[in-house]
PDB file as gemmi writes it, atoms N, CA and C in Angstrom:
CRYST1    1.000    1.000    1.000  90.00  90.00  90.00 P 1                      
ATOM      1  N   MET A   1     103.088 142.638  71.118  1.00  0.00           N  
ATOM      2  CA  MET A   1     104.040 142.069  72.040  1.00  0.00           C  
ATOM      3  C   MET A   1     103.539 142.263  73.475  1.00  0.00           C  
ATOM      4  N   ASP A   2     103.534 141.176  74.235  1.00  0.00           N  
ATOM      5  CA  ASP A   2     103.070 141.215  75.618  1.00  0.00           C  
ATOM      6  C   ASP A   2     104.234 141.613  76.519  1.00  0.00           C  
ATOM      7  N   THR A   3     104.125 142.774  77.156  1.00  0.00           N  
ATOM      8  CA  THR A   3     105.208 143.275  78.012  1.00  0.00           C  
ATOM      9  C   THR A   3     104.877 143.153  79.497  1.00  0.00           C  
ATOM     10  N   ARG A   4     103.783 142.469  79.819  1.00  0.00           N  
ATOM     11  CA  ARG A   4     103.416 142.294  81.223  1.00  0.00           C  
ATOM     12  C   ARG A   4     104.442 141.406  81.928  1.00  0.00           C  
ATOM     13  N   VAL A   5     104.745 141.752  83.151  1.00  0.00           N  
ATOM     14  CA  VAL A   5     105.658 140.960  83.963  1.00  0.00           C  
ATOM     15  C   VAL A   5     104.817 140.097  84.892  1.00  0.00           C  
ATOM     16  N   ARG A   6     105.096 138.821  84.908  1.00  0.00           N  
ATOM     17  CA  ARG A   6     104.376 137.905  85.796  1.00  0.00           C  
ATOM     18  C   ARG A   6     104.986 137.973  87.195  1.00  0.00           C  
ATOM     19  N   TYR A   7     104.121 137.832  88.183  1.00  0.00           N  
ATOM     20  CA  TYR A   7     104.553 137.898  89.575  1.00  0.00           C  
ATOM     21  C   TYR A   7     105.668 136.889  89.866  1.00  0.00           C  
ATOM     22  N   ALA A   8     105.538 135.667  89.338  1.00  0.00           N  
ATOM     23  CA  ALA A   8     106.547 134.624  89.579  1.00  0.00           C  
ATOM     24  C   ALA A   8     107.920 135.005  89.046  1.00  0.00           C  
ATOM     25  N   GLU A   9     107.962 135.941  88.098  1.00  0.00           N  
ATOM     26  CA  GLU A   9     109.239 136.352  87.508  1.00  0.00           C  
ATOM     27  C   GLU A   9     109.967 137.407  88.347  1.00  0.00           C  
ATOM     28  N   ILE A  10     109.261 138.047  89.279  1.00  0.00           N  
ATOM     29  CA  ILE A  10     109.901 139.118  90.054  1.00  0.00           C  
ATOM     30  C   ILE A  10     109.881 138.889  91.561  1.00  0.00           C  
ATOM     31  N   ARG A  11     109.038 137.986  92.033  1.00  0.00           N  
ATOM     32  CA  ARG A  11     108.931 137.786  93.482  1.00  0.00           C  
ATOM     33  C   ARG A  11     110.214 137.181  94.012  1.00  0.00           C  
ATOM     34  N   PRO A  12     110.582 137.514  95.229  1.00  0.00           N  
ATOM     35  CA  PRO A  12     111.788 136.906  95.818  1.00  0.00           C  
ATOM     36  C   PRO A  12     111.491 135.476  96.268  1.00  0.00           C  
ATOM     37  N   TYR A  13     112.451 134.609  96.068  1.00  0.00           N  
ATOM     38  CA  TYR A  13     112.362 133.229  96.541  1.00  0.00           C  
ATOM     39  C   TYR A  13     113.511 132.989  97.506  1.00  0.00           C  
ATOM     40  N   THR A  14     113.253 132.218  98.540  1.00  0.00           N  
ATOM     41  CA  THR A  14     114.252 131.930  99.552  1.00  0.00           C  
ATOM     42  C   THR A  14     114.974 130.636  99.212  1.00  0.00           C  
ATOM     43  N   VAL A  15     116.293 130.667  99.299  1.00  0.00           N  
ATOM     44  CA  VAL A  15     117.131 129.490  99.076  1.00  0.00           C  
ATOM     45  C   VAL A  15     118.052 129.376 100.291  1.00  0.00           C  
ATOM     46  N   PRO A  16     118.175 128.181 100.873  1.00  0.00           N  
ATOM     47  CA  PRO A  16     119.041 128.058 102.044  1.00  0.00           C  
ATOM     48  C   PRO A  16     120.515 128.177 101.657  1.00  0.00           C  
ATOM     49  N   GLU A  17     121.358 128.409 102.635  1.00  0.00           N  
ATOM     50  CA  GLU A  17     122.801 128.478 102.385  1.00  0.00           C  
ATOM     51  C   GLU A  17     123.355 127.102 102.028  1.00  0.00           C  
ATOM     52  N   THR A  18     122.872 126.063 102.737  1.00  0.00           N  
ATOM     53  CA  THR A  18     123.361 124.699 102.508  1.00  0.00           C  
ATOM     54  C   THR A  18     122.186 123.730 102.540  1.00  0.00           C  
ATOM     55  N   LEU A  19     122.345 122.598 101.880  1.00  0.00           N  
ATOM     56  CA  LEU A  19     121.323 121.554 101.973  1.00  0.00           C  
ATOM     57  C   LEU A  19     121.324 120.916 103.353  1.00  0.00           C  
ATOM     58  N   SER A  20     122.490 120.853 103.986  1.00  0.00           N  
ATOM     59  CA  SER A  20     122.589 120.172 105.279  1.00  0.00           C  
ATOM     60  C   SER A  20     121.761 120.857 106.374  1.00  0.00           C  
ATOM     61  N   GLU A  21     121.401 122.111 106.181  1.00  0.00           N  
ATOM     62  CA  GLU A  21     120.575 122.780 107.187  1.00  0.00           C  
ATOM     63  C   GLU A  21     119.104 122.381 107.093  1.00  0.00           C  
ATOM     64  N   LEU A  22     118.732 121.662 106.042  1.00  0.00           N  
ATOM     65  CA  LEU A  22     117.348 121.219 105.875  1.00  0.00           C  
ATOM     66  C   LEU A  22     117.166 119.921 106.662  1.00  0.00           C  
ATOM     67  N   THR A  23     116.747 120.062 107.899  1.00  0.00           N  
ATOM     68  CA  THR A  23     116.645 118.922 108.809  1.00  0.00           C  
ATOM     69  C   THR A  23     115.211 118.710 109.277  1.00  0.00           C  
ATOM     70  N   GLY A  24     114.276 119.025 108.406  1.00  0.00           N  
ATOM     71  CA  GLY A  24     112.869 118.869 108.746  1.00  0.00           C  
ATOM     72  C   GLY A  24     112.462 117.413 108.843  1.00  0.00           C  
ATOM     73  N   PRO A  25     111.200 117.172 109.100  1.00  0.00           N  
ATOM     74  CA  PRO A  25     110.709 115.812 109.322  1.00  0.00           C  
ATOM     75  C   PRO A  25     110.869 114.914 108.089  1.00  0.00           C  
ATOM     76  N   VAL A  26     111.034 113.621 108.342  1.00  0.00           N  
ATOM     77  CA  VAL A  26     111.136 112.636 107.260  1.00  0.00           C  
ATOM     78  C   VAL A  26     109.968 111.659 107.305  1.00  0.00           C  
ATOM     79  N   GLY A  27     109.072 111.825 108.243  1.00  0.00           N  
ATOM     80  CA  GLY A  27     107.905 110.966 108.344  1.00  0.00           C  
ATOM     81  C   GLY A  27     106.778 111.675 109.060  1.00  0.00           C  
ATOM     82  N   GLY A  28     105.615 111.070 108.994  1.00  0.00           N  
ATOM     83  CA  GLY A  28     104.455 111.612 109.687  1.00  0.00           C  
ATOM     84  C   GLY A  28     103.619 112.526 108.813  1.00  0.00           C  
ATOM     85  N   VAL A  29     102.676 113.167 109.449  1.00  0.00           N  
ATOM     86  CA  VAL A  29     101.779 114.115 108.780  1.00  0.00           C  
ATOM     87  C   VAL A  29     102.202 115.518 109.188  1.00  0.00           C  
ATOM     88  N   ILE A  30     102.409 116.366 108.200  1.00  0.00           N  
ATOM     89  CA  ILE A  30     102.856 117.735 108.432  1.00  0.00           C  
ATOM     90  C   ILE A  30     101.690 118.674 108.126  1.00  0.00           C  
ATOM     91  N   VAL A  31     101.419 119.583 109.035  1.00  0.00           N  
ATOM     92  CA  VAL A  31     100.399 120.611 108.820  1.00  0.00           C  
ATOM     93  C   VAL A  31     101.125 121.937 108.667  1.00  0.00           C  
ATOM     94  N   LEU A  32     100.980 122.539 107.492  1.00  0.00           N  
ATOM     95  CA  LEU A  32     101.643 123.810 107.225  1.00  0.00           C  
ATOM     96  C   LEU A  32     100.854 124.971 107.806  1.00  0.00           C  
ATOM     97  N   PRO A  33     101.539 125.991 108.275  1.00  0.00           N  
ATOM     98  CA  PRO A  33     100.842 127.202 108.744  1.00  0.00           C  
ATOM     99  C   PRO A  33     100.207 127.924 107.553  1.00  0.00           C  
ATOM    100  N   THR A  34      99.196 128.711 107.827  1.00  0.00           N  
ATOM    101  CA  THR A  34      98.514 129.417 106.737  1.00  0.00           C  
ATOM    102  C   THR A  34      99.434 130.411 106.025  1.00  0.00           C  
ATOM    103  N   ALA A  35     100.502 130.830 106.645  1.00  0.00           N  
ATOM    104  CA  ALA A  35     101.447 131.721 105.969  1.00  0.00           C  
ATOM    105  C   ALA A  35     102.107 131.023 104.781  1.00  0.00           C  
ATOM    106  N   LEU A  36     102.186 129.700 104.821  1.00  0.00           N  
ATOM    107  CA  LEU A  36     102.774 128.943 103.716  1.00  0.00           C  
ATOM    108  C   LEU A  36     101.722 128.302 102.820  1.00  0.00           C  
ATOM    109  N   ASP A  37     100.601 127.932 103.398  1.00  0.00           N  
ATOM    110  CA  ASP A  37      99.566 127.230 102.624  1.00  0.00           C  
ATOM    111  C   ASP A  37      98.198 127.659 103.124  1.00  0.00           C  
ATOM    112  N   TRP A  38      97.507 128.416 102.333  1.00  0.00           N  
ATOM    113  CA  TRP A  38      96.200 128.937 102.725  1.00  0.00           C  
ATOM    114  C   TRP A  38      95.070 128.156 102.073  1.00  0.00           C  
ATOM    115  N   THR A  39      95.385 126.988 101.506  1.00  0.00           N  
ATOM    116  CA  THR A  39      94.359 126.142 100.889  1.00  0.00           C  
ATOM    117  C   THR A  39      93.676 125.293 101.955  1.00  0.00           C  
ATOM    118  N   PRO A  40      92.529 124.713 101.629  1.00  0.00           N  
ATOM    119  CA  PRO A  40      91.859 123.836 102.602  1.00  0.00           C  
ATOM    120  C   PRO A  40      92.702 122.611 102.975  1.00  0.00           C  
ATOM    121  N   LYS A  41      93.546 122.151 102.043  1.00  0.00           N  
ATOM    122  CA  LYS A  41      94.415 120.996 102.333  1.00  0.00           C  
ATOM    123  C   LYS A  41      95.763 121.522 102.804  1.00  0.00           C  
ATOM    124  N   ARG A  42      95.953 121.593 104.094  1.00  0.00           N  
ATOM    125  CA  ARG A  42      97.227 122.080 104.640  1.00  0.00           C  
ATOM    126  C   ARG A  42      97.999 120.977 105.325  1.00  0.00           C  
ATOM    127  N   SER A  43      97.459 119.748 105.315  1.00  0.00           N  
ATOM    128  CA  SER A  43      98.170 118.640 105.947  1.00  0.00           C  
ATOM    129  C   SER A  43      98.648 117.676 104.865  1.00  0.00           C  
ATOM    130  N   TYR A  44      99.872 117.183 105.066  1.00  0.00           N  
ATOM    131  CA  TYR A  44     100.535 116.346 104.069  1.00  0.00           C  
ATOM    132  C   TYR A  44     101.149 115.138 104.753  1.00  0.00           C  
ATOM    133  N   ASP A  45     100.859 113.967 104.210  1.00  0.00           N  
ATOM    134  CA  ASP A  45     101.381 112.718 104.736  1.00  0.00           C  
ATOM    135  C   ASP A  45     102.683 112.397 104.002  1.00  0.00           C  
ATOM    136  N   LEU A  46     103.793 112.421 104.704  1.00  0.00           N  
ATOM    137  CA  LEU A  46     105.085 112.202 104.058  1.00  0.00           C  
ATOM    138  C   LEU A  46     105.273 110.785 103.540  1.00  0.00           C  
ATOM    139  N   SER A  47     104.403 109.846 103.930  1.00  0.00           N  
ATOM    140  CA  SER A  47     104.501 108.492 103.393  1.00  0.00           C  
ATOM    141  C   SER A  47     103.830 108.388 102.022  1.00  0.00           C  
ATOM    142  N   ASP A  48     103.090 109.415 101.625  1.00  0.00           N  
ATOM    143  CA  ASP A  48     102.401 109.445 100.330  1.00  0.00           C  
ATOM    144  C   ASP A  48     103.215 110.290  99.352  1.00  0.00           C  
ATOM    145  N   ASP A  49     103.638 109.686  98.240  1.00  0.00           N  
ATOM    146  CA  ASP A  49     104.524 110.394  97.304  1.00  0.00           C  
ATOM    147  C   ASP A  49     103.915 111.698  96.786  1.00  0.00           C  
ATOM    148  N   ALA A  50     102.640 111.687  96.416  1.00  0.00           N  
ATOM    149  CA  ALA A  50     102.011 112.909  95.896  1.00  0.00           C  
ATOM    150  C   ALA A  50     101.967 113.995  96.973  1.00  0.00           C  
ATOM    151  N   ASP A  51     101.607 113.620  98.194  1.00  0.00           N  
ATOM    152  CA  ASP A  51     101.591 114.585  99.304  1.00  0.00           C  
ATOM    153  C   ASP A  51     102.989 115.141  99.563  1.00  0.00           C  
ATOM    154  N   ARG A  52     103.985 114.258  99.563  1.00  0.00           N  
ATOM    155  CA  ARG A  52     105.369 114.674  99.828  1.00  0.00           C  
ATOM    156  C   ARG A  52     105.816 115.700  98.781  1.00  0.00           C  
ATOM    157  N   ARG A  53     105.555 115.414  97.510  1.00  0.00           N  
ATOM    158  CA  ARG A  53     105.943 116.355  96.451  1.00  0.00           C  
ATOM    159  C   ARG A  53     105.181 117.668  96.572  1.00  0.00           C  
ATOM    160  N   MET A  54     103.888 117.603  96.863  1.00  0.00           N  
ATOM    161  CA  MET A  54     103.085 118.832  96.989  1.00  0.00           C  
ATOM    162  C   MET A  54     103.573 119.683  98.152  1.00  0.00           C  
ATOM    163  N   LEU A  55     103.899 119.046  99.276  1.00  0.00           N  
ATOM    164  CA  LEU A  55     104.440 119.768 100.428  1.00  0.00           C  
ATOM    165  C   LEU A  55     105.728 120.487 100.039  1.00  0.00           C  
ATOM    166  N   TYR A  56     106.647 119.785  99.391  1.00  0.00           N  
ATOM    167  CA  TYR A  56     107.927 120.381  99.024  1.00  0.00           C  
ATOM    168  C   TYR A  56     107.752 121.507  98.008  1.00  0.00           C  
ATOM    169  N   GLU A  57     106.901 121.316  97.031  1.00  0.00           N  
ATOM    170  CA  GLU A  57     106.633 122.388  96.070  1.00  0.00           C  
ATOM    171  C   GLU A  57     106.088 123.618  96.770  1.00  0.00           C  
ATOM    172  N   THR A  58     105.135 123.420  97.664  1.00  0.00           N  
ATOM    173  CA  THR A  58     104.504 124.536  98.368  1.00  0.00           C  
ATOM    174  C   THR A  58     105.504 125.279  99.239  1.00  0.00           C  
ATOM    175  N   VAL A  59     106.257 124.555 100.041  1.00  0.00           N  
ATOM    176  CA  VAL A  59     107.211 125.205 100.946  1.00  0.00           C  
ATOM    177  C   VAL A  59     108.289 125.936 100.153  1.00  0.00           C  
ATOM    178  N   ILE A  60     108.816 125.312  99.116  1.00  0.00           N  
ATOM    179  CA  ILE A  60     109.876 125.946  98.324  1.00  0.00           C  
ATOM    180  C   ILE A  60     109.363 127.208  97.641  1.00  0.00           C  
ATOM    181  N   ARG A  61     108.149 127.174  97.133  1.00  0.00           N  
ATOM    182  CA  ARG A  61     107.587 128.352  96.458  1.00  0.00           C  
ATOM    183  C   ARG A  61     107.200 129.455  97.427  1.00  0.00           C  
ATOM    184  N   GLU A  62     106.691 129.110  98.598  1.00  0.00           N  
ATOM    185  CA  GLU A  62     106.070 130.104  99.473  1.00  0.00           C  
ATOM    186  C   GLU A  62     106.926 130.578 100.641  1.00  0.00           C  
ATOM    187  N   ALA A  63     107.992 129.888 100.970  1.00  0.00           N  
ATOM    188  CA  ALA A  63     108.808 130.268 102.130  1.00  0.00           C  
ATOM    189  C   ALA A  63     109.423 131.652 101.936  1.00  0.00           C  
ATOM    190  N   LEU A  64     109.235 132.493 102.910  1.00  0.00           N  
ATOM    191  CA  LEU A  64     109.844 133.822 102.887  1.00  0.00           C  
ATOM    192  C   LEU A  64     111.124 133.871 103.710  1.00  0.00           C  
ATOM    193  N   HIS A  65     111.313 132.876 104.563  1.00  0.00           N  
ATOM    194  CA  HIS A  65     112.469 132.842 105.460  1.00  0.00           C  
ATOM    195  C   HIS A  65     113.108 131.465 105.403  1.00  0.00           C  
ATOM    196  N   ALA A  66     114.421 131.417 105.543  1.00  0.00           N  
ATOM    197  CA  ALA A  66     115.139 130.141 105.546  1.00  0.00           C  
ATOM    198  C   ALA A  66     114.644 129.243 106.681  1.00  0.00           C  
ATOM    199  N   GLU A  67     114.184 129.834 107.757  1.00  0.00           N  
ATOM    200  CA  GLU A  67     113.675 129.036 108.870  1.00  0.00           C  
ATOM    201  C   GLU A  67     112.503 128.153 108.434  1.00  0.00           C  
ATOM    202  N   ASP A  68     111.652 128.658 107.552  1.00  0.00           N  
ATOM    203  CA  ASP A  68     110.547 127.841 107.029  1.00  0.00           C  
ATOM    204  C   ASP A  68     111.090 126.628 106.284  1.00  0.00           C  
ATOM    205  N   LEU A  69     112.133 126.830 105.501  1.00  0.00           N  
ATOM    206  CA  LEU A  69     112.743 125.723 104.763  1.00  0.00           C  
ATOM    207  C   LEU A  69     113.339 124.704 105.723  1.00  0.00           C  
ATOM    208  N   ARG A  70     114.046 125.185 106.736  1.00  0.00           N  
ATOM    209  CA  ARG A  70     114.678 124.292 107.718  1.00  0.00           C  
ATOM    210  C   ARG A  70     113.644 123.498 108.510  1.00  0.00           C  
ATOM    211  N   GLU A  71     112.526 124.124 108.815  1.00  0.00           N  
ATOM    212  CA  GLU A  71     111.510 123.471 109.642  1.00  0.00           C  
ATOM    213  C   GLU A  71     110.745 122.378 108.905  1.00  0.00           C  
ATOM    214  N   PHE A  72     110.502 122.566 107.621  1.00  0.00           N  
ATOM    215  CA  PHE A  72     109.614 121.647 106.904  1.00  0.00           C  
ATOM    216  C   PHE A  72     110.292 120.762 105.863  1.00  0.00           C  
ATOM    217  N   LEU A  73     111.519 121.045 105.485  1.00  0.00           N  
ATOM    218  CA  LEU A  73     112.183 120.270 104.440  1.00  0.00           C  
ATOM    219  C   LEU A  73     113.337 119.452 105.000  1.00  0.00           C  
ATOM    220  N   SER A  74     113.514 118.280 104.437  1.00  0.00           N  
ATOM    221  CA  SER A  74     114.644 117.405 104.759  1.00  0.00           C  
ATOM    222  C   SER A  74     115.504 117.284 103.498  1.00  0.00           C  
ATOM    223  N   ALA A  75     116.803 117.471 103.640  1.00  0.00           N  
ATOM    224  CA  ALA A  75     117.707 117.363 102.490  1.00  0.00           C  
ATOM    225  C   ALA A  75     117.590 115.990 101.843  1.00  0.00           C  
ATOM    226  N   ARG A  76     117.472 114.965 102.647  1.00  0.00           N  
ATOM    227  CA  ARG A  76     117.374 113.595 102.113  1.00  0.00           C  
ATOM    228  C   ARG A  76     116.154 113.431 101.212  1.00  0.00           C  
ATOM    229  N   ILE A  77     115.021 113.903 101.667  1.00  0.00           N  
ATOM    230  CA  ILE A  77     113.807 113.806 100.854  1.00  0.00           C  
ATOM    231  C   ILE A  77     113.905 114.732  99.647  1.00  0.00           C  
ATOM    232  N   LEU A  78     114.447 115.922  99.848  1.00  0.00           N  
ATOM    233  CA  LEU A  78     114.553 116.879  98.752  1.00  0.00           C  
ATOM    234  C   LEU A  78     115.328 116.300  97.572  1.00  0.00           C  
ATOM    235  N   VAL A  79     116.457 115.673  97.843  1.00  0.00           N  
ATOM    236  CA  VAL A  79     117.260 115.083  96.763  1.00  0.00           C  
ATOM    237  C   VAL A  79     116.445 114.028  96.017  1.00  0.00           C  
ATOM    238  N   ASP A  80     115.652 113.262  96.748  1.00  0.00           N  
ATOM    239  CA  ASP A  80     114.838 112.214  96.133  1.00  0.00           C  
ATOM    240  C   ASP A  80     113.724 112.773  95.254  1.00  0.00           C  
ATOM    241  N   VAL A  81     113.031 113.821  95.727  1.00  0.00           N  
ATOM    242  CA  VAL A  81     111.870 114.325  94.984  1.00  0.00           C  
ATOM    243  C   VAL A  81     112.209 115.424  93.977  1.00  0.00           C  
ATOM    244  N   TRP A  82     113.396 116.002  94.079  1.00  0.00           N  
ATOM    245  CA  TRP A  82     113.755 117.162  93.253  1.00  0.00           C  
ATOM    246  C   TRP A  82     113.439 116.980  91.770  1.00  0.00           C  
ATOM    247  N   PRO A  83     113.798 115.867  91.146  1.00  0.00           N  
ATOM    248  CA  PRO A  83     113.542 115.738  89.707  1.00  0.00           C  
ATOM    249  C   PRO A  83     112.052 115.739  89.350  1.00  0.00           C  
ATOM    250  N   ARG A  84     111.190 115.455  90.322  1.00  0.00           N  
ATOM    251  CA  ARG A  84     109.757 115.339  90.042  1.00  0.00           C  
ATOM    252  C   ARG A  84     108.933 116.522  90.546  1.00  0.00           C  
ATOM    253  N   LEU A  85     109.589 117.558  91.045  1.00  0.00           N  
ATOM    254  CA  LEU A  85     108.865 118.731  91.543  1.00  0.00           C  
ATOM    255  C   LEU A  85     108.524 119.669  90.389  1.00  0.00           C  
ATOM    256  N   TRP A  86     107.317 120.232  90.456  1.00  0.00           N  
ATOM    257  CA  TRP A  86     106.940 121.277  89.511  1.00  0.00           C  
ATOM    258  C   TRP A  86     107.184 122.601  90.216  1.00  0.00           C  
ATOM    259  N   LEU A  87     108.140 123.355  89.675  1.00  0.00           N  
ATOM    260  CA  LEU A  87     108.512 124.642  90.273  1.00  0.00           C  
ATOM    261  C   LEU A  87     108.653 125.693  89.186  1.00  0.00           C  
ATOM    262  N   PRO A  88     108.389 126.947  89.514  1.00  0.00           N  
ATOM    263  CA  PRO A  88     108.638 128.018  88.542  1.00  0.00           C  
ATOM    264  C   PRO A  88     110.114 127.982  88.100  1.00  0.00           C  
ATOM    265  N   PRO A  89     110.382 128.302  86.846  1.00  0.00           N  
ATOM    266  CA  PRO A  89     111.764 128.242  86.338  1.00  0.00           C  
ATOM    267  C   PRO A  89     112.774 129.012  87.194  1.00  0.00           C  
ATOM    268  N   ARG A  90     112.418 130.212  87.674  1.00  0.00           N  
ATOM    269  CA  ARG A  90     113.354 130.990  88.506  1.00  0.00           C  
ATOM    270  C   ARG A  90     113.698 130.273  89.799  1.00  0.00           C  
ATOM    271  N   VAL A  91     112.730 129.582  90.372  1.00  0.00           N  
ATOM    272  CA  VAL A  91     112.973 128.851  91.611  1.00  0.00           C  
ATOM    273  C   VAL A  91     113.945 127.713  91.338  1.00  0.00           C  
ATOM    274  N   ARG A  92     113.646 126.920  90.318  1.00  0.00           N  
ATOM    275  CA  ARG A  92     114.511 125.775  90.003  1.00  0.00           C  
ATOM    276  C   ARG A  92     115.925 126.257  89.677  1.00  0.00           C  
ATOM    277  N   MET A  93     116.060 127.312  88.907  1.00  0.00           N  
ATOM    278  CA  MET A  93     117.390 127.821  88.559  1.00  0.00           C  
ATOM    279  C   MET A  93     118.142 128.292  89.804  1.00  0.00           C  
ATOM    280  N   GLY A  94     117.445 128.946  90.714  1.00  0.00           N  
ATOM    281  CA  GLY A  94     118.088 129.431  91.934  1.00  0.00           C  
ATOM    282  C   GLY A  94     118.618 128.291  92.787  1.00  0.00           C  
ATOM    283  N   TRP A  95     117.832 127.249  92.946  1.00  0.00           N  
ATOM    284  CA  TRP A  95     118.261 126.092  93.735  1.00  0.00           C  
ATOM    285  C   TRP A  95     119.334 125.306  92.982  1.00  0.00           C  
ATOM    286  N   ASP A  96     119.134 125.079  91.692  1.00  0.00           N  
ATOM    287  CA  ASP A  96     120.117 124.322  90.901  1.00  0.00           C  
ATOM    288  C   ASP A  96     121.478 125.010  90.890  1.00  0.00           C  
ATOM    289  N   SER A  97     121.486 126.348  90.790  1.00  0.00           N  
ATOM    290  CA  SER A  97     122.767 127.056  90.723  1.00  0.00           C  
ATOM    291  C   SER A  97     123.509 126.997  92.060  1.00  0.00           C  
ATOM    292  N   ARG A  98     122.774 126.925  93.156  1.00  0.00           N  
ATOM    293  CA  ARG A  98     123.417 126.850  94.462  1.00  0.00           C  
ATOM    294  C   ARG A  98     123.785 125.417  94.846  1.00  0.00           C  
ATOM    295  N   PHE A  99     123.017 124.429  94.352  1.00  0.00           N  
ATOM    296  CA  PHE A  99     123.200 123.043  94.780  1.00  0.00           C  
ATOM    297  C   PHE A  99     123.361 122.103  93.583  1.00  0.00           C  
ATOM    298  N   PRO A 100     124.559 121.970  93.077  1.00  0.00           N  
ATOM    299  CA  PRO A 100     124.800 121.055  91.943  1.00  0.00           C  
ATOM    300  C   PRO A 100     124.388 119.611  92.253  1.00  0.00           C  
ATOM    301  N   ASP A 101     124.364 119.238  93.539  1.00  0.00           N  
ATOM    302  CA  ASP A 101     123.930 117.872  93.896  1.00  0.00           C  
ATOM    303  C   ASP A 101     122.494 117.623  93.454  1.00  0.00           C  
ATOM    304  N   LEU A 102     121.661 118.642  93.483  1.00  0.00           N  
ATOM    305  CA  LEU A 102     120.280 118.477  93.021  1.00  0.00           C  
ATOM    306  C   LEU A 102     120.243 118.238  91.517  1.00  0.00           C  
ATOM    307  N   VAL A 103     121.078 118.936  90.792  1.00  0.00           N  
ATOM    308  CA  VAL A 103     121.145 118.762  89.338  1.00  0.00           C  
ATOM    309  C   VAL A 103     121.609 117.343  89.022  1.00  0.00           C  
ATOM    310  N   ARG A 104     122.636 116.882  89.725  1.00  0.00           N  
ATOM    311  CA  ARG A 104     123.139 115.515  89.497  1.00  0.00           C  
ATOM    312  C   ARG A 104     122.079 114.487  89.845  1.00  0.00           C  
ATOM    313  N   ALA A 105     121.318 114.722  90.907  1.00  0.00           N  
ATOM    314  CA  ALA A 105     120.272 113.776  91.306  1.00  0.00           C  
ATOM    315  C   ALA A 105     119.188 113.699  90.243  1.00  0.00           C  
ATOM    316  N   ALA A 106     118.935 114.811  89.569  1.00  0.00           N  
ATOM    317  CA  ALA A 106     117.898 114.851  88.547  1.00  0.00           C  
ATOM    318  C   ALA A 106     118.348 114.226  87.233  1.00  0.00           C  
ATOM    319  N   ALA A 107     119.659 114.090  87.060  1.00  0.00           N  
ATOM    320  CA  ALA A 107     120.180 113.563  85.782  1.00  0.00           C  
ATOM    321  C   ALA A 107     120.004 112.063  85.652  1.00  0.00           C  
TER     322      ALA A 107                                                      
END                                                                             
């Protein structure tokens, strides 16, 4: 029996108080700080669906502060991409439990 605990199962994830506080950009090219994205590709074009989803996955997984979520995420875009984001189960459950609108959007 494997009793190892995976980091994704214990690390803290940040969830905003409300979706309405997510007033980040809805267009343009976004360059994430290295605190959120330390990969060579840190710029994301919001007009490109794959880039938009990758940006949202990265910010949601890596944000340590609600301010990061507010700065880079838009509630409008989040509702649209939510069903297609690949996120660790704990992250998705945390957001889904706080925001039933995301669950309804995914249905």
